[in-house]
N, C-alpha and C positions, 0 to 999 in steps of 0.2 A: 438794742435796736432803737433808732430814732423814730418818732411818730410825728404826724402833722394833724392839725385841727382844721385845715382848709380843705374844701372839697376838690378832688381831682377832676379836671375837666374831661368831658367825653371826647375821645379821638374819633374823627370821622374822615371820610375821603375828602371832604371839603376843606378841612383845616390841618390835615396831617403834615403837608409839606410846609405850610406856614409855621407850624409849631416845631417841626423837626426837619430842617433843611436837608439833613443827611438821608432822609427817606426818598427812595426812587418810586414815584407813583406809577410808573409803567410796569412794575412788578417783575416782569421777566427780562428786564434790561440787563445788559452785561455790566452796567455801571456799578461800582462798589466804592464805598467810602474806605479809605485806607485805614487799616488798623495799626499802622506803625506810627505811634506817637507816644507822648509821655505817659499816657494811661497804662501802657503795657510794658513799660521799662522794667527789666529784671525778670520777666516771665520766660518760660520755656519757648524756644524758637518755633517748634512745631505747633504748640498751642496758640502762639501769636498768629501763625499762618491761618489756623482754623478760625480765628476771630474775624477773618475777612469773608467767610462764607455768608451768603445772603439769606437772611430769615424772612419769613412772610409776615408782614405787619397787618394787624387785624383791627376791625372795630369791635365793639363789645359783643356783637352777635356772631363773631367768627367769620365775618365777611372780609376777604382780602382787600386792602386799600393801598398797598404799597409794599416795598421791600427795603431792608436796611441791613447793614452788616451785623454779624453776631455781636460785635463789640458794642455798637450803638444800642442794640436791643437789650443788652445786659448791664448797662450803666445805670446805677440807682437814680442818678439825677434825671434820666429820661423815664425810668419806670415810675418815679414819683410824680411825673407829669402825665402819666397815663399810657405810655407807649406799651403796646401789647403785641405778642407774636404767637405763632402756632408751634406746637411741640407734640411729641408722642412719648409714651412710656410702654415698653414691651415687657410682658411677664411671660417668660418661657418656662414651661414645666416639662420634666422628663416623664418617661412611662411609669415611674413610681409616684407621680404627682408631687415631686419635689420641685420647689421654685429655685431657679438659678439667680443668685445674687452676684453683684460685683461691688468691689470696693474701688472707688474712683482713685486714679493715680494722684500722687502728691504734686505732679506737674500741672494738674488741671487748674485753670484760673478761677473757676467758680466751684465751690463746695469740694475742695480737694480732700482726699483721704476718707470721705464719707461712704458708708454702705448705702446701696440703693438697689432698685429692681434691675432686671437683666440688662436693659439698655434704655437710655433716655437721651433724646436728641431732638433735632428739628428737621422737618421737611424744608427743602430749599426753595427759594423763589425762582425756580427754573421750570421749563416745561416738563410735565410728567409728575411733578411733586406738588403742584399747586392745585387749587380747586375751590370754586365758590359754593357750589351745591354740595351737600353733605356726602353724597355717594362719591363724587369726584375727589373730594378732600380726603375721604377715607382711603381711596385707592392710592392717592399721593403719599399719604403717611405710611401705607404698607410698603411702597417702593423705597421710601426713605428708611424704614425700619430694616428692610432686607439689606440695604447698602451699609447701614451703620453696624449691624450685627457682624458683618464681615470685617469692617474696618476696626472695630473695637475688640471683638472676641474671636475673629478668624472663622466664623461660622459661614459655610458656603451657602449660596442662594438655593441650591438644589435641596438642602436639608430643611429649609424654611420657605416653602413655596408661598407665593402671594395669597393664594386662596385658603391657606391654612391659618392666616392671621384673622382672629375674631375681634371685630370692633365692638366694644361694650358701651362706652360713654365718653363724654368730654368733661374735663374738670378745669375750671377757671380759678387760678390761685395766684397769689403774689407772695414772694418771700425774699428777704435779703440774704446774701452770702456773707458780706462784710460791709463796711461803710461805703465801698465803691461799687461793688458788683451785686447782682441779684437776679431774680427771675420774676417775670410777669407773663404768664402763658395761658393759653387754652390748650390743654394737654389731652391728646387722644389716647385712650387706654386700649391696648391691644393684648389679647391673650393668644398664646400658641402652645401646642403640646407637641414636642418633638425630642427625639434623642439626637444629640448633635456632637460633633467633634470640636473641641476648643483649642484655639491658638491665640491667647490673649495678647493684645498690643500693650507692651509695658508703658508706653507713653500715655495710654488711656486708662488702663486697668491695673490696679495694684494687686488685687486678689479676687478670686471667685469662690463661690460656695453654693452647693445645693442644700436646701433646707426643707424640712417638713414644717407643717403649721406649728407644732409644739416647739420645734427648734428655733423658729423665727421668734415666737413669743419669748423664749428664753433669752435670745439675743437682745430683745428690747429691755429685758431686766438687767442687762449688763451695762452699767453706767459708763464704762470705758469706751463703748462703741458709739459712734456718731452716725446719724442718718440724714439723708437729704430731706428737705421739708416736704417735697411732693410725695415721696415714698411714705413718710410718716402720716401725711394726710390721708393717703389712699388706704394705708393699713388701719387707721383709726376710723375709717368710714365703711368701706365696702369690701376690702380685699378678702377677709376671712369668710364672708358670706359667699362671694364669688368662688373662692377656692373650694368651699364645701360642695358646690354644684358643678365642679369642673367636668365630671364624667356624666352627670345627669342633671338636666335642668338649667344649664348655663344659657340656653336659648332665650329664656325669659328676661335675661339681663342684657342681651345683645341688641345693638342698633338703637340705643336710646337717643332720641333727637333733642331732648332738653339738655342744656348745658348746666352742669352742677357748679354752683358758685360756692367756693370754700375759702375760709380764711386760714392762713398758715398758722401752725402751732406757735403760740407765744405772741402772735401779732396783736396790736392794739385793737380792741373791739369797742372802744368808747367813742372815738371821734367820728363825726359824720364825713367819712372819706369814701372814696370809690369802693373800698373793701366792704364797708357797711352797706352801701347802696346796692352792690352786687347781690349780697345775701338777701336783701329786702326786695329785690326785683320781683320775685315770684309773689311775695306778700302784697305788694302794691297792685299787681295784676289781679289777684284774687279779691281784694277788698275794694279796689277802685280809689283808694286814698292817694293823695299826692305827696310829693316830697315836702312841700311847705307844711302840710297838715302833720306829717310825721315829725318834722322838726319841732313843731309846737308841742306835740305830746312828749317828744324825747327830752326836751329841756326840763321837764318836770320830774324826770327819773332821778332818784337819788344818785349822787356821784359814785357811791360805792357799788351800785349796781351797774352803772355805765362802764366803770373800769375798775376791776378788782385788782388793784396794784398790791395790796397786802392781804394775805389770807389769814383766816382764823387759825387758832391752834388746832392741830390734827391729832386724832387719837392713834395710839398703837393698835394694830389689828388684834392684839392679844390682851389688851387691858381695857378697863372701863373708860368710856369717853370722858374727856376733860370738861370741866365747867366753863362758863363764859369767861373769856379772858378779861383781865382787869381793865384794859383800855375800853372794851365794849361796855362793861358795867358802868364805867365813868360816863360814857357817852349817853346812856339812857337813864342815869340815876335820878334826873329831875322828874321823871314820870314813874319810876319803878318804886312801888311801895312795899313795905314789909309785912302788911297785915294779910289776913286770910279772906278778904272780901274780893268778889269778882269785879273786875274793872274792864272797861272797853279800851282797847289799845289805839294809840295814834299811829299814823303812818311812819313817823320817824322812830318808832320802836320796833320796826320789823326785824332788825338784826337780832336783838335779844330774844324775840319770840321765835324766830326761825332756829336759833341755836338750841332752844328748849326742844323743839320738835326734832331737830337733827339728833340730839342725844336720846330722846325718847324712842325714835325709830331707827337707831343705829344698826340694829340687827334684824329689822323687819323685812321679810322677803318681798312683800308687795311694794313697799316704798322704794326699795333698791332694785326692783325688777327691771327698770329701764337703764340702770347703771351697770349692774353686774351681768354683762353680756359677753358672749364668746369673742367678739371682735375687740373687746377691751381687756382680755385676759392678761395682756402684757402691762397693764397699768399697775402702778404701785398703790398701796393702801392709802397713802396721802392724796394721790390724784383722785381716787374714788371718793374719798371724804370731801375733798374740795367740791366736786360736782354734786354730791349729796346735799351739802350745805347750800350751795348755789341754787339748786332747784327749789329748796324749801324757802330760801329768801324770796325768790320770784313769787312763789305761791302765797307766802305770807303777805308780801306787799300788796298783791292783787286783792286779797281779802280785807286787808286794812283799808284799801282804797274803795272797793266796790261792794264788799260784804260786811262781815262783822268779825272782829278778832277780840278775844278776851284772854285775860290772864288772872291767875290766883297765886298768891304767895310771893316771897322774896325771890329776886333774880328770875322772874318768869318761871316759877316752879311748875305750873301747869298752863298750857296754852290750848285754846280751842279756836278753830276757824269755822265759822258758820256762813251759810248763804241764806239770807232772809227771803221770805216770800216775794216773788216778782223780781228778784235780783239775780245777776249772774256775772261771771268774770270773762265772758266770751266776746265782749265787744272789743273792737280793735284798739280803742284808746287804752283800756286796761291791759290788753295783751302787750301793747308796746311799752307803756309806762312802767309796768311791773318788771319788764325784762324777759317775760316768758318767750318772746319771739327768738331769743338767743338759743333756746334749746334746739332749734332747727339745725344748728351746727355744733353745739356743745355735746349733744348726745351722739353716740356712734350711729351708724346706719341701722344696726339692729335695734339700738335704743330708740331711735326715732320711729321705727316700725312698731315697736311695742307700745310706745307712748301715744303716738298720734293715730295709729291704725288699729290698735287692739284695746289698750287700756282706756283711753278716753271714750271711744265709741261704745264699749260694752257698759261703762258706767252710765253714760247718758241714756242709752236705750233701755237698760234695766230699770233705771229710775222712772222713766216714762211708762214702762210696762207695769211696774208695781203700783205707781201712784196714779196713773191714769189722768183724769181731769184735774187732780190735785197736784200735779207735777210742779206747777209754778205757783202753787198756793200753799206751800208747806215750808217748814224749816229744815234745812239740810246741814247736818253735822259733817263737814268735809274732813277735818282732822281734829283729833284731840290727843295730846301727849303730855306725860308728866316726866320730868327729869328723874333719873334713878335716885338721887338724894332727896327727892321731895315726895316719894311714893309713900302710901300708907297714912296720909294726912287728910284724906277726904277731898282733895282739891278737884279731882275729876268729877266727883258727884256734885260738888257745888257748881262747877262750870256748866254741867248739863242742866241742872235744875234752874239755873239762872235763865235759860232759854225755854225749858219746858214749862215753867210757870207762865211765861209770856204766851207761849203757844196755847196753853190751856185757856188763858183769858181771851184769846182770839179764836178759840175753837179750831185750831189748826193742828195737823199732824206733824210729826218730826221723823226724819229719815236719816239713816246712816249706813255705811258699809264698815264692817269690822274685819280686820286682817289678823286679829289675834283671838283665838278661841277662848283663851283664859279670861278675856274681858266680857264674854257673853253674859255671865252671871250678873255682872254689875249692870249692864244695860237692861237685862230682864228685871232686875229689882227696881229700875227706874221706869218701867212700863213698856219697854221695847219688846217686840216679838219678832222672831225670825220668819221671813216671808219666803226666801229662797237662798240658794247658794250659787255663786258664779265662780268660774275658774279662768285663770290666765295660763295659757298652754304653751307659750313659745320658749319658756325657760327650761333649764335642766330638770326642774321639778315643778309640777303644776302648783300654782298659788291660788288658794281658796279665800273667798270673801263671803261673809254672811251678810245678807241684806236684811235690815231690821227697820221696823216702823213702830212708832209710838202714836197711838190714837189720843186725841185730846180727852182730858179727864175733867169731869165736873167737880164742883166744890164738894158735893157729897161723896163722890168717888174718891177724892183725895183723903177725906177723913178715914174712909175704910182702908185705903192703902197705907195710911200712916199707922193705924192700929195693927195692921198685918206686919209691918216692918218692926213695930215695937215688940210684938210677940216673937218674931224671928230673932231679934237681938237678945231677948231674955233667954 
């Protein structure tokens, strides 16, 4: 896939005809740009004819601003300039709650031979299928869905009444098919439950299949099968959550007015293109920051966070996690010492430090709580590992930048991330520069819910509850982890004492959450006491964290504690 580093211009009703002379701004006009030219030479005649259908051209907010042929709307040269059109995706379930899939015919011009949801197509720029207001637009795509279900699959309209189509949300995405063709759509998601008779059109559909949730996940594990990008995006975000509530609770997902902006799987996420701007649109509205301000912050992000073109080595799910790759060790060797003294890390050491934490927490249920979600069951072990490392890179960079990160031992044997008194990583500049904002689309829908709506809120509220007025006047141990090959050397104890000594001198408390009950005895020996337990409840098994606080110790108290430790060692 080719990428660009120039910002795609915004298409509006004022400039659409100037930028795309093929677009008919009257929308419902009978004028059509001929699809019969060199771009379509060699394709199936029926599919060429369908390329003359009139699609609805949109601005970024799903407002119709014109119409153009299907061919014009699907040429990548136009898509790369920002041309956007309206589409729909039907998910039809039978009475057994099985989803009907279709494999697109090899004659299709875009995404031939790929598996996808029941029916994917476009409302046309004709009366009855257009609409500016959401309610009218939804009714238009329902009519279009009914029309295409019969044209592609032979499903009669009486088996899929208009009022049985449930509109859930809209998804704005962009994806190439090949170098010439692609998609750039605001896609209306329609659910319908019906038992239907099929008579597939061989020019449109190569195969059909009803699948359960588990059968679909198994299909995703079959590398020989290919899927349309919009179908993969929907599966990786919300499909399995919607499916779970098909018979009870689907109403809470219906009629969403906000457009979901999603980048296609494998798309470039580094350049400041329209794709990035779409994903950040909601962030700008929430924070009030401007695009120039974002650009200033974004330019300081390490290139390896901006675009992860090369991944780290990935562990087998059944073996011990591998150590830092040689290339990474070389990159950070100018700062990485081999002694056993605690040192403060620089921001350009975030990769080595994050790798240590990734290995240390490779099997930790809390750290992987937002990755191991039901809507990512179809992911491979290496995909999960990639996201595990990526999250910890973002978090580590944020703490190197705005907090305090330390390491002990060779090759970052033990790494600790601290938040000093009065500091936090919640400001927008840190959020953007660290890459944390990317989790809004890299996590699945369930992962986002767990991370942003459960995990972070309960951590923040619990810390405030336990620490009270000292919440912003204490040291917070956010992460501490030791590589498997560096354990038993006292690195964790040194790392913690490095800060607890400072805290004692400042008469400040220290706070931590422990996800591993085995470590409690270590923390207790260092003066921490358990204050309460909290639980994360959205997973298959509840995840428990122990909330611990260490009160400052005077010089006399330290002498007594040291004597007690000596007696314990004897």
